[in-house]
N, C-alpha and C positions, 0 to 999 in steps of 0.2 A: 661192369654195366652202369653205372651212372655217368661214366664218360660216352658210352654207345647210346644210352638214352638223349645226352646231350647234342651229340652229333646227329641224330634222328630228328632232333626237335630244331634244329638249326637251320634247316634249308639248305644246308650243303650235300652237294648228290654223293650219297655214298653207293660205291660200285659193288663192292662185296663184303663180306666179314669174313674172316679165318680164325678158324678155332681148333682146337683138340678134336681128333675122335672121339665119338661117343663110348663112354667108358662104362662098365658093368655095374650097376649102385643097387641098394636095397637087398632085402631078404631073398627074392627071386635072382637077383644078380643081372637085372638084364638092362640092356645097353641104353644109357640115358644120355641124351643131348646137352650141352654145357648150357647156361643159362644165357651166352650171348647167341647159340644158336637158335635156341626157343625166341628168342627177342626178335634176331633178325627174319626169321620165319613168319612171324606175326607181320612183320612192316614189309614183306615182299622182297625181302634182299637177298642177292645171290650168297650161299654160303659154302666157304672152302673149309675141308678137313685133311691136310695132308697128314699123311703119316710121320713123314718127315719133310723138314723146310730144305733138305738138299736132294730132294725128289727132283729130276731136269723137266719133269712134265709139271711139276706144280711151279716152279719158277718160271715155265713157258708161258702158263696160262697167267703169270703174275704181269710177264711184258706185255702179253695181248690186251688184259686190262688197260694199261697205259694210264695208272693213277697219276694224278699230279702230285699227290703227297697222300703217307700211310700213316696210320695213329696205330700206336702199339700201346697196351697195357697191361701189364702184368703177365704176359706171354709164357717167360718161362726160359726161352731158347734166344741163344746167340744166334743174331742174322748174320748170314755169309753175303760177301762182299758183293757178288750177284745179284743178292736181292735188295742189298741196300740201295742199288746202283738203278732200279727199277724204274721207282716213281721220280719225275721231275726234280720235285725240292725234296726229295728222301724221305728218311721215317722219323715220325717224331713220337718221344716215347712220355707217359706219365708215369714219372718215379718217384716214390714216396719217401723221400728225403730231401734235406736242403743240400744238394750238390755242391763241393764234392764229397761231404759228410756221406756216409754209408752207401756206398756203391757195391751194389751185390744183389744178391736172391731175398735177404729177409731184414731190409732195413726198420720195419716196423717194429718188428719183434727185438732186433738187436738195439734199438734205440730205448726202447722200455727195459731191458735186461740190462744196461748201462746207467740208467736213472735217469737219463735225458730229459729237461724240463721244456724243452722246446723240439721240436721237427716242422718238418713241411712237405710242400709237393713242390717237384720241378719239373717242368717241361723242358726236355731237350730234343735235339738232334743225336739220333743213332749213329755211332761210327762201330768199326770192327773192335774195339775195345769195350771192356765192359764198364758202360755207363761213364764214358769217358769223353761223350762228345760234347759241343758247346751247347749251352743254354739260355733257352728261349724266355722263360718267365719262374719266378719262384713267388710262393706263397708260404710265410710263417704261419704254423698252428702250434699252440700252447700244451705243454702235454701235462696232464693231472695225475693225483695220486691214486685216483680210482682208475684211469685208464688202462683197459686191456689191451690184447695186440686184436682184439676182435672189434672193440670198440673204438679204438683209435684210426684203424684201419678203415672201418665205414667212415669216418667224418673226414679220413685224408681223401678218400675215392669221390667223397661230394665235392670237395674244396677242388681237387685236381678237375673233375666236370666243369666245375662252374671258372675255371682259368681256362682250360683246354679249347673251347671255339674261338673267343677273342685271339688268344694266340695264335692259332693256326690262322685265322683270316689276317693278322695283322704280319704274319710272316710271309703269307703269300703275298701280300701287297706291299711288301719291303718296310714298315713301318717298325716291325719287331725284328731287329739284328740280334743274331746269337752271340753269346759274349763265351768264347773258351774258359774252360774248368782252372783253377790251382790245383797243378797234380801234386803239388808239396803240401798242399793241406789234406789229399785225399785220407779217407778211412775207409773200411769194408765191412761189410756185410754177408758174411758167405753163409751159405745153408748151414742151418743148425743140426748137429748131429742129434743122435738118441742119447749116447752120454752125456753130452752135455745139458740134457731136459732132466737129469737126475737131480734131486736135490740134496745138498751137502749141508747137513743139520750142525755143521761144527762153522759154518760161514756166519757173519754177522745177520741180524734179521733183515736188515733193509735189504742186502744183497739178495736173499731167499723171498722176499716181496716183490722186491723186481723180475726175478726168475720168474715168478708163478704168475705175474699180470703180461709178462711179455711173451709167455707159451700160453696163455689163455684165447681162443678155446682149444687151438692146435696149433703143436703135437701136444701140450700140456706138461706141466711139470711133474715128475713122479717120486716116489720113494717107495720102498717093500716095508711090509712088516710080514715076520717069520717066512720071508721068500715069495711073498704075495705083492703083485705091484697094485699100487694104490696113486691115483692121479690127485694132486692137490691143486683144489681149483681158484680157492679164495682165501686168502689170510688177512689178518690183522692182528697189530698189536695190542698183546693181552694186558687187561685191565690190570691184571694182579701179576706180581713177580714172584713166584714158587720156588726159585731157586734152581730149576731143571737143568741136567746136564744136556748137552747137544743131542735131540731126537726122544730124550724122555717123555714119557707123556703123563699128563693129569687128565687122566679119564671122567668125564661127565659133561655137564653142559654148563658153560661151553669145553670143548676140547682144547687143551694149550699143549703147546710143543716146546721144548727147548732148543735154543740157537746157540752159536758162539755169542750172542749180544742178549739183549732181551728176547724173553720169551713170545709165541705167536699164538692165536690162536685160529684154529684151523676152523673156518665157517663153511665152506664146501668142500666135498671130496667125492671120489669116484671110485670104487672097487671094481677092477677087471671084470666085465660083463655084468656091473650093476648100473642104475641109474645113479647121476650126481645125488648128495645127499648132506643133510647138514655134519659138523664135526662130531655133535651129540649122537647122530643117528649111525653115524659110523663105530663111533666106540661101542654102542650099544651091539652093533651087528658083528662087530670083530669078539666082541666080548673082554674087551680091555680091562686090564685092572691096572691098579696103580705100581708105578715102576717100570710097567713097559714100555718099552722103545722102537721107535722106526728103526732100521737098520739103518747103519753109516757106513 
């Protein structure tokens, strides 16, 4: 959305916006437009919502529009060659990492899970490979210990939007030259599986902290208590060291859980079907007793 707003405010001629089909949402599961569609309609921009980007009719529409350049932000699909060749200057992608690091679907989450202290935004020219195209511009962003995937993603989106328009204008004018990536330095950020999101309390506390903040707000790091799934949404190093075994709980205010190293305080958690709550409220709701433990 920040990138779309930046383009709308830039004076560039936006021919069309391409976004996913409307999806069911809310209690009534009514079809709702994406934020991109809603913003484009307000601005009077043509909206395309192909069920498949491989649909020949959609590809024909794209060729007929004769775009000079196309911009992609978090579309989540690999574009076929026939589409990549439609615009005169190709497709430009806003990717949330310092390429060639973290190519793939989950660069923000993976950077936080790895404990990275910096990341950034890369404006790149798309090719058929996964985030392998030459880079037009890069901006570095510092990662703090308080960052979650949601907060960091919002900051990167704003930085990317700020960088996008001048980069596109420079690329079109020939003053910005694409630089090839060093494939030997490439790392990857594949889509996160459900099993990866489960907390292993035997791991060091820092690994668990990074997992929790890297998966917040979605899909969320989780554990189980007596078979019941619980999302752990915020944790901090406990001020006391009660000598708990991994997963063992010290119920109270605060709620403390043992790990493979230092114990952690559960600041915010969420039981299935419930709203997010403090660790102390979770302990009361589950009627936790001393020596109870999360399942390992």
